[in-house]
C-alpha positions as CSV (number, residue, x, y, z in Angstrom):
1,M,-29.8,12.2,-6.4
2,K,-31.8,9.9,-4.0
3,M,-35.4,9.9,-3.7
4,L,-37.5,9.2,-0.3
5,F,-41.4,8.3,-0.4
6,T,-42.4,7.9,3.2
7,D,-46.1,6.9,4.6
8,L,-47.2,9.6,6.9
9,D,-49.3,8.1,10.0
10,D,-47.4,6.1,12.1
11,T,-44.1,6.1,9.4
12,L,-43.2,9.7,9.2
13,L,-45.7,11.4,11.7
14,N,-45.3,10.6,15.5
15,N,-48.0,9.6,18.0
16,Q,-49.5,13.5,17.9
17,S,-49.7,13.1,13.9
18,Q,-46.6,16.0,13.5
19,V,-43.6,15.8,12.2
20,S,-41.0,16.0,15.0
21,P,-38.1,18.4,15.1
22,E,-35.5,16.0,14.9
23,T,-37.1,14.4,11.9
24,K,-37.4,17.8,10.7
25,A,-33.9,18.3,10.7
26,F,-33.3,15.3,8.9
27,L,-35.8,16.1,6.0
28,D,-33.9,19.3,6.0
29,E,-30.5,17.9,5.4
30,F,-32.0,15.6,2.6
31,L,-33.4,18.5,0.4
32,A,-30.9,20.6,1.0
33,D,-28.0,17.9,-0.7
34,G,-30.4,18.0,-3.5
35,N,-32.4,14.8,-3.0
36,R,-36.2,14.3,-3.5
37,L,-38.8,13.6,-0.9
38,V,-42.5,12.6,-1.7
39,L,-45.1,12.3,1.0
40,S,-47.1,9.4,0.0
41,S,-49.9,8.8,1.8
42,G,-53.7,6.8,1.8
43,R,-54.8,10.6,2.6
44,P,-56.4,13.2,0.1
45,L,-54.2,15.5,-1.5
46,M,-55.3,18.7,0.8
47,S,-54.8,16.6,3.8
48,V,-51.3,15.9,2.8
49,L,-50.7,19.3,2.2
50,E,-51.8,20.3,5.4
51,V,-49.5,18.0,6.7
52,K,-46.5,19.5,4.6
53,E,-47.5,23.1,5.5
54,L,-47.2,22.4,9.4
55,A,-44.3,20.4,9.0
56,G,-42.6,23.7,7.3
57,L,-41.5,21.8,4.4
58,T,-41.5,24.5,1.8
59,Q,-38.0,23.3,-0.2
60,P,-38.0,22.9,-3.8
61,G,-38.1,18.9,-4.8
62,I,-41.0,17.8,-2.6
63,F,-44.0,15.6,-4.7
64,L,-46.9,14.2,-2.9
65,S,-49.0,10.6,-3.7
66,A,-52.2,11.2,-2.2
67,S,-55.2,8.5,-2.1
68,N,-53.1,5.4,-2.2
69,G,-51.2,6.8,-5.2
70,T,-53.9,7.4,-6.9
71,R,-53.0,11.4,-7.1
72,V,-49.3,12.5,-7.6
73,Y,-48.8,16.4,-7.0
74,D,-45.5,18.4,-8.1
75,C,-45.4,21.2,-5.0
76,D,-42.9,23.5,-7.1
77,N,-45.4,23.4,-9.7
78,R,-48.7,23.3,-7.7
79,R,-50.1,20.7,-10.4
80,T,-51.5,17.1,-10.6
81,I,-49.2,15.1,-12.7
82,R,-51.0,12.0,-12.6
83,K,-54.5,11.0,-11.8
84,F,-56.7,7.5,-11.3
85,G,-60.0,8.0,-10.5
86,L,-63.2,5.5,-9.9
87,P,-66.1,5.4,-12.5
88,F,-69.3,6.6,-11.1
89,S,-70.9,2.9,-11.9
90,Y,-68.2,1.7,-9.5
91,I,-69.1,4.0,-6.6
92,T,-72.7,3.3,-6.5
93,Y,-72.1,-0.5,-6.8
94,L,-69.5,-0.2,-3.7
95,Q,-72.6,1.5,-2.1
96,E,-75.0,-0.4,-2.4
97,Q,-72.7,-3.5,-1.1
98,A,-72.0,-1.5,2.0
99,K,-75.3,-0.3,2.4
100,A,-76.4,-4.3,2.8
101,L,-74.0,-5.1,5.5
102,S,-74.8,-1.3,7.2
103,L,-71.0,-0.7,7.0
104,H,-69.9,3.0,6.6
105,I,-68.3,4.1,2.7
106,Q,-67.3,7.2,1.8
107,T,-65.6,9.0,-1.3
108,Y,-64.1,12.4,-1.9
109,R,-64.3,15.3,-4.3
110,D,-60.8,15.3,-5.8
111,S,-60.0,18.4,-7.5
112,D,-56.7,20.7,-7.3
113,T,-59.2,23.7,-5.9
114,D,-62.1,21.3,-4.1
115,D,-61.1,18.9,-2.0
116,A,-63.9,17.4,0.5
117,V,-65.1,14.1,1.9
118,V,-68.3,12.8,1.4
119,S,-69.9,10.9,3.8
120,P,-73.8,9.4,3.2
121,A,-74.1,10.8,7.3
122,D,-72.7,12.5,9.9
123,D,-72.4,9.4,11.8
124,E,-69.7,8.2,14.5
125,E,-67.4,7.1,11.3
126,I,-66.5,9.7,9.6
127,R,-66.3,11.9,12.9
128,Y,-63.9,9.5,13.8
129,Y,-62.2,9.8,10.5
130,R,-62.3,13.7,10.8
131,R,-60.0,13.9,13.7
132,K,-56.9,13.8,11.7
133,I,-58.3,14.6,8.3
134,H,-59.9,18.0,8.2
135,L,-61.5,18.2,5.0
136,P,-64.6,19.8,4.5
137,L,-67.7,17.5,5.1
138,V,-70.5,17.1,2.2
139,V,-73.1,14.9,3.5
140,S,-75.0,13.0,0.5
141,E,-77.3,9.7,1.5
142,N,-76.1,8.5,-2.5
143,L,-72.3,9.6,-2.5
144,C,-72.5,10.2,-6.5
145,D,-75.0,12.8,-6.2
146,A,-72.1,15.3,-4.6
147,L,-69.6,14.5,-6.8
148,T,-68.8,16.1,-10.3
149,E,-65.9,14.2,-11.0
150,E,-64.6,10.6,-10.5
151,P,-62.9,10.6,-7.3
152,C,-59.4,8.9,-6.5
153,K,-60.9,6.4,-3.8
154,M,-63.5,5.2,-1.6
155,L,-63.0,4.5,2.3
156,A,-64.7,1.7,4.1
157,V,-64.7,2.5,7.9
158,S,-65.5,-0.1,10.7
159,L,-64.6,1.2,14.1
160,H,-66.1,-2.1,16.2
161,N,-66.1,-5.0,13.8
162,F,-63.1,-5.9,11.8
163,E,-64.6,-8.7,10.6
164,K,-67.6,-6.9,8.5
165,L,-64.7,-5.1,6.4
166,E,-63.3,-8.6,5.8
167,T,-67.1,-9.6,4.6
168,F,-67.4,-6.7,2.6
169,R,-64.1,-7.3,1.0
170,N,-64.7,-11.0,0.1
171,N,-68.1,-10.2,-1.1
172,I,-66.8,-7.6,-3.5
173,A,-63.6,-10.0,-4.5
174,D,-64.8,-11.3,-7.6
175,W,-66.5,-8.2,-9.4
176,A,-63.6,-6.3,-8.0
177,E,-60.7,-8.4,-9.9
178,G,-58.8,-6.1,-12.5
179,K,-61.1,-2.8,-11.6
180,V,-60.4,-1.8,-7.9
181,R,-57.9,-2.9,-5.4
182,S,-59.2,-3.3,-1.8
183,I,-56.5,-2.9,0.7
184,Y,-55.9,-1.9,4.8
185,S,-54.4,1.2,5.6
186,S,-55.7,0.0,9.4
187,D,-57.7,-2.3,11.2
188,K,-60.1,0.2,10.8
189,Y,-59.8,1.3,7.3
190,L,-60.2,-0.4,3.8
191,E,-59.3,1.8,0.8
192,L,-60.6,1.3,-2.6
193,F,-59.1,2.7,-5.4
194,D,-58.0,1.6,-8.9
195,W,-56.6,-1.5,-9.6
196,N,-53.9,-0.1,-11.9
197,A,-52.7,2.9,-9.1
198,G,-51.0,2.4,-5.6
199,K,-48.0,3.7,-4.1
200,G,-45.8,1.6,-5.8
201,S,-47.3,2.2,-9.0
202,S,-46.2,6.2,-8.0
203,L,-43.1,5.7,-7.0
204,L,-42.5,3.9,-10.5
205,F,-44.3,6.7,-12.5
206,L,-42.0,9.1,-10.9
207,C,-38.5,7.5,-11.7
208,D,-39.3,7.5,-14.6
209,Y,-41.0,11.5,-14.6
210,L,-37.9,12.6,-12.8
211,G,-35.2,10.2,-14.4
212,I,-34.0,8.9,-11.1
213,P,-33.1,5.1,-10.8
214,V,-35.3,3.1,-8.4
215,S,-32.3,1.5,-7.1
216,D,-31.6,5.2,-6.3
217,T,-35.2,5.3,-4.1
218,F,-35.8,4.6,-0.8
219,A,-39.8,3.8,0.9
220,A,-41.1,3.7,4.1
221,G,-44.1,2.3,5.9
222,D,-46.1,0.2,8.6
223,A,-49.5,-0.7,6.8
224,D,-50.8,-3.0,4.2
225,N,-51.3,-0.6,1.7
226,D,-47.3,0.7,1.6
227,I,-46.4,-2.8,0.8
228,S,-46.6,-2.0,-3.4
229,M,-44.1,0.8,-2.2
230,L,-41.7,-1.4,-0.4
231,D,-41.6,-3.5,-2.7
232,A,-41.1,-1.4,-5.7
233,A,-38.2,0.6,-3.9
234,G,-34.7,0.0,-4.0
235,C,-34.6,-0.4,-0.7
236,G,-37.7,-0.8,1.0
237,I,-38.0,0.2,5.3
238,A,-40.7,-1.0,7.5
239,M,-40.9,1.0,11.0
240,K,-40.4,-1.1,14.2
241,N,-44.3,-0.4,14.9
242,A,-45.4,-2.2,11.1
243,T,-47.3,-5.4,10.9
244,D,-45.6,-8.6,10.7
245,K,-46.7,-8.5,6.8
246,V,-45.1,-5.2,6.1
247,K,-41.7,-6.0,7.7
248,A,-42.1,-9.3,5.3
249,H,-41.6,-7.1,2.3
250,A,-39.3,-4.8,3.9
251,D,-35.3,-4.7,3.0
252,V,-34.7,-3.3,6.8
253,V,-36.5,-2.6,9.7
254,T,-36.0,0.1,11.7
255,D,-34.6,0.0,15.2
256,L,-37.1,2.9,16.5
257,D,-40.6,3.4,16.6
258,N,-42.5,6.2,14.7
259,D,-42.8,8.1,18.0
260,Q,-38.9,8.1,18.6
261,N,-37.7,9.2,15.2
262,G,-37.3,5.5,14.1
263,L,-37.5,6.9,10.2
264,A,-34.7,9.8,10.6
265,D,-32.3,7.1,12.1
266,M,-32.5,4.8,9.8
267,M,-31.9,7.1,6.7
268,R,-29.1,8.4,8.4
269,K,-27.5,5.0,8.6
270,L,-28.3,4.0,5.1
271,L,-26.9,7.2,3.6
272,K,-23.8,6.3,5.3
273,Q,-23.4,3.0,3.8
């Protein structure tokens, strides 16, 4: 039995944010052979579930690693099997640090029945974010006021000034050590989540949970938040369209990009070896 952990945006999904018919055909074959599929994304759970349903991936054997691996969901049994949250005190501190830089930062309601994105304002950043992430929006000037339980992650967003994200990341670095990881999922998004979580951590957890050797796992991605997953897997796959930093952590690089069914093409080649 093999297990494939795949990022969504710019990896499994094409440039229209869809699973192409060719890639879907590969996934159907992969699952029909008794293998396991893990959709592993920085997106929150309900957004990953939306991708799964729109793609018609209804077979057994599918798990979700959402919010950068802070939440692992068993689709067959419809339940969360592992979850890391950020303490409210962390939410308050990080919001204060972002506010000092006039930097947008958001968080999430994370439960099996009430997922929503929580933003301090209905601003340009949240409207850009919700083009692909179709969660309900809750506007709350103080993020903690809209939360009933610890959220899985926060997301700092800067659409026009990457240096502002870098300044924020550097400003919190000493405080965050051992508490919160800050990793880019794009040049606009800085992901913030529990120090002990991550896509690589969820890979190792699911291998132990399902009794699958790490050597029988594949992981595919394109951005910095995929690196821990590529490092942990038996075979790390970087997309042709991945950053050079990600490619340096991969065992193989796809010959085709995400808009050319690059992952399906590479997986067929690897499975024949």
